[in-house]
C-alpha positions as CSV (number, residue, x, y, z in Angstrom):
1,M,99.9,311.8,117.4
2,K,102.5,310.0,119.5
3,S,105.8,311.6,120.3
4,Y,109.0,309.8,119.4
5,E,109.5,309.0,123.1
6,Q,106.0,307.4,123.3
7,A,106.5,305.5,120.1
8,S,109.8,304.0,121.2
9,A,108.6,303.1,124.7
10,I,107.9,299.6,125.9
11,L,105.4,301.1,128.3
12,S,103.8,304.5,128.4
13,L,101.6,306.1,131.0
14,Q,99.8,309.3,130.1
15,D,98.1,311.4,132.8
16,V,97.4,308.4,135.0
17,A,95.4,308.9,138.2
18,K,94.4,306.4,140.8
19,I,91.7,307.3,143.4
20,Y,90.7,305.0,146.3
21,E,87.4,305.6,148.0
22,M,87.7,305.1,151.8
23,G,84.1,305.6,153.0
24,D,83.3,309.3,152.3
25,E,87.0,310.1,151.8
26,K,88.8,309.9,148.4
27,V,92.5,309.1,148.5
28,H,94.5,310.3,145.5
29,A,97.3,307.7,145.3
30,L,98.4,308.9,141.9
31,S,97.7,312.3,140.4
32,G,98.4,312.8,136.7
33,V,101.6,310.7,136.3
34,S,103.0,310.6,132.7
35,L,105.9,308.3,132.1
36,N,107.6,306.5,129.2
37,I,110.1,303.6,129.7
38,R,112.1,302.3,126.7
39,R,113.0,298.7,126.0
40,N,116.1,297.6,127.8
41,E,116.0,300.5,130.3
42,Y,117.0,299.9,133.9
43,V,114.8,302.0,136.0
44,A,114.4,302.5,139.8
45,I,111.2,303.9,141.3
46,M,111.6,305.6,144.6
47,G,109.6,307.6,147.1
48,P,108.7,307.8,150.8
49,S,105.8,305.8,152.3
50,G,102.6,307.1,150.8
51,S,104.2,308.6,147.7
52,G,102.3,306.3,145.3
53,K,105.2,304.0,144.3
54,S,103.3,300.8,145.2
55,T,100.2,302.0,143.4
56,L,102.4,302.8,140.3
57,M,104.0,299.4,140.5
58,N,100.6,297.7,140.7
59,I,99.4,299.6,137.6
60,I,102.6,298.9,135.6
61,G,102.3,295.2,136.7
62,C,98.7,295.0,135.6
63,L,97.6,294.2,139.1
64,D,95.4,297.2,139.1
65,V,94.0,299.7,136.6
66,P,94.0,303.5,136.7
67,T,91.0,305.5,137.6
68,S,91.8,307.8,134.6
69,G,94.5,308.2,132.1
70,S,96.0,305.7,129.6
71,Y,98.5,302.9,129.9
72,S,100.2,301.1,126.9
73,L,102.3,298.1,127.5
74,D,104.4,296.6,124.6
75,G,102.0,298.3,122.2
76,E,98.8,297.1,123.9
77,M,96.4,299.5,125.6
78,V,95.7,297.9,129.0
79,A,94.0,300.6,131.2
80,N,90.4,299.3,130.6
81,K,91.1,295.5,130.5
82,S,89.0,293.0,132.5
83,E,90.5,291.0,135.3
84,G,90.9,288.0,133.1
85,E,92.6,290.0,130.3
86,L,94.9,291.6,132.9
87,A,95.9,288.2,134.2
88,E,96.7,287.0,130.6
89,I,98.9,290.1,130.0
90,R,100.7,289.7,133.3
91,N,101.6,286.1,132.5
92,R,102.7,287.0,129.0
93,L,104.6,290.2,129.4
94,I,105.7,290.7,133.1
95,G,108.0,288.8,135.3
96,F,107.6,289.6,139.0
97,V,110.3,289.4,141.7
98,F,109.1,290.1,145.3
99,Q,110.9,290.8,148.5
100,T,109.3,287.7,150.1
101,F,110.1,285.4,147.2
102,N,106.6,283.9,147.1
103,L,107.7,280.3,146.6
104,L,105.6,277.3,147.4
105,P,107.3,275.7,150.4
106,R,106.3,272.1,149.7
107,A,107.2,272.2,146.0
108,D,110.7,271.7,144.7
109,I,112.5,274.4,142.8
110,F,111.7,272.9,139.4
111,H,108.0,273.0,140.1
112,N,108.1,276.5,141.6
113,V,109.6,277.8,138.4
114,E,107.3,275.7,136.2
115,L,104.0,276.8,137.8
116,P,103.4,279.9,135.6
117,L,103.9,277.8,132.5
118,I,101.4,275.2,133.7
119,Y,98.8,278.1,134.3
120,G,99.7,279.4,130.8
121,G,98.9,276.0,129.2
122,V,102.5,275.4,127.8
123,P,103.0,271.8,126.8
124,K,105.1,269.6,129.1
125,A,108.1,269.1,126.9
126,E,108.4,272.9,126.3
127,R,107.9,273.5,130.0
128,R,110.8,271.2,130.9
129,E,113.1,273.0,128.4
130,R,112.2,276.5,129.5
131,V,112.4,275.7,133.2
132,T,115.7,274.0,132.9
133,R,117.1,276.9,130.9
134,A,115.8,279.5,133.4
135,I,117.2,277.7,136.4
136,E,120.6,277.2,134.7
137,Q,120.6,280.9,133.9
138,V,120.5,281.8,137.6
139,G,123.1,279.3,138.5
140,L,121.0,276.7,140.4
141,A,121.1,273.7,138.0
142,D,122.3,271.5,140.8
143,R,119.4,272.5,143.1
144,M,116.4,271.7,140.9
145,Q,115.0,269.0,143.2
146,H,115.6,271.0,146.4
147,K,112.7,272.7,148.3
148,P,112.9,276.4,149.3
149,N,113.7,275.7,153.0
150,E,116.8,273.8,151.8
151,L,118.1,277.0,150.1
152,S,119.7,280.2,151.4
153,G,117.8,283.5,151.1
154,G,119.9,284.5,148.1
155,Q,119.2,281.1,146.4
156,R,115.5,281.5,147.0
157,Q,115.6,284.9,145.3
158,R,117.4,283.4,142.4
159,V,114.6,280.9,142.1
160,A,112.1,283.8,142.1
161,I,114.2,285.4,139.3
162,A,114.2,282.2,137.3
163,R,110.4,282.0,137.7
164,A,110.2,285.6,136.4
165,L,112.3,284.7,133.4
166,V,110.5,281.5,132.4
167,F,107.9,283.3,130.2
168,N,110.6,285.5,128.4
169,P,108.8,288.6,129.7
170,S,109.0,292.1,128.2
171,I,109.7,293.5,131.7
172,I,111.0,292.3,135.0
173,L,109.3,294.2,137.8
174,A,111.1,293.8,141.1
175,D,109.6,295.0,144.4
176,E,112.3,295.6,147.1
177,P,114.1,292.5,145.7
178,T,116.9,292.6,148.4
179,G,114.7,293.6,151.3
180,N,115.0,290.2,153.1
181,L,118.7,289.6,152.3
182,D,121.9,290.6,154.0
183,S,124.0,293.2,152.1
184,K,126.5,290.8,150.6
185,T,123.7,288.5,149.2
186,G,121.8,291.6,148.1
187,D,124.8,292.8,146.1
188,E,124.9,289.3,144.4
189,I,121.3,289.5,143.5
190,M,121.7,293.1,142.1
191,G,124.6,291.8,140.1
192,M,122.3,289.3,138.5
193,F,119.8,292.1,137.6
194,D,122.8,294.0,136.1
195,E,123.6,291.0,133.9
196,L,120.0,290.5,132.8
197,Q,119.8,294.2,131.8
198,A,123.1,294.0,129.9
199,A,121.7,291.0,128.0
200,G,118.7,293.1,126.9
201,Q,116.1,292.7,129.6
202,T,114.0,295.7,130.7
203,I,114.3,296.0,134.5
204,I,112.0,298.1,136.8
205,L,113.0,298.2,140.5
206,V,110.8,299.6,143.3
207,T,113.1,300.4,146.2
208,H,113.6,302.8,149.1
209,E,117.4,302.2,149.2
210,D,119.7,304.6,147.4
211,H,122.5,302.0,146.9
212,I,120.0,299.6,145.2
213,A,118.7,302.4,143.0
214,S,122.3,303.3,142.0
215,H,122.4,300.1,139.9
216,A,119.7,301.6,137.6
217,S,120.5,304.0,134.8
218,R,117.4,306.1,135.6
219,T,115.8,307.0,138.9
220,I,112.1,308.2,139.1
221,R,111.0,309.7,142.4
222,L,107.4,310.1,143.5
223,R,106.0,312.3,146.2
224,D,102.3,312.7,147.1
225,G,101.2,310.8,144.0
226,K,103.1,313.0,141.6
227,L,106.3,312.7,139.7
228,E,108.9,314.6,141.7
229,S,112.0,313.9,139.6
230,D,113.1,311.7,136.7
231,I,116.9,311.5,136.3
232,R,119.0,309.5,133.8
233,T,122.7,308.9,134.2
234,R,125.0,310.3,131.5
235,E,125.6,306.8,130.3
236,A,121.9,306.2,129.8
237,E,121.5,309.6,128.0
238,A,124.4,308.8,125.7
239,A,122.7,305.5,124.8
């Protein structure tokens, strides 16, 4: 029987392990990680290099599957899905924001944000409405026809956030989202994540920077593939 914490979670990992085989050697990237994240939580995942945080992000983001253990995302068991099924879940439930923006350099901003909807088979009229709304939400309505190289780093990351929002995802998963930005622009981007979470979005940040993690209401630390600590702020506990 599920605990209350599992039942109320938007995602739940139970005893998740990930083992990579490197020739004759087995690398235990994750070793028995159990974790529940509630809807609208703002979570930072931290840990030193080799701690398993990138592997955990890949599993949460349905970019990889566990070797053992279970993973439930928005009520759906995903640990044993095929590549095609994982891709469909990613498109439907997860919005990604990466350190390197991952924008198409020759496409304008509108098309960069529209692309996931094209792959998802969304009709043209609905695509236009969703893309326009997402770009307006990140404050770039006057830049829709610009290309990435005509924008600042902060603006490019806003485009990446708009692209993450366009499918109305259950979770936004951000990997070092300010890593390529100066501190002032990084603070602006983190302010945008704060606003999204306040509006009801679930945010999961992967970061190695304490001041970025301080925006979250919960900080999970990994070490050697295991959960080292899981700390919520008093405000989050009260909620």
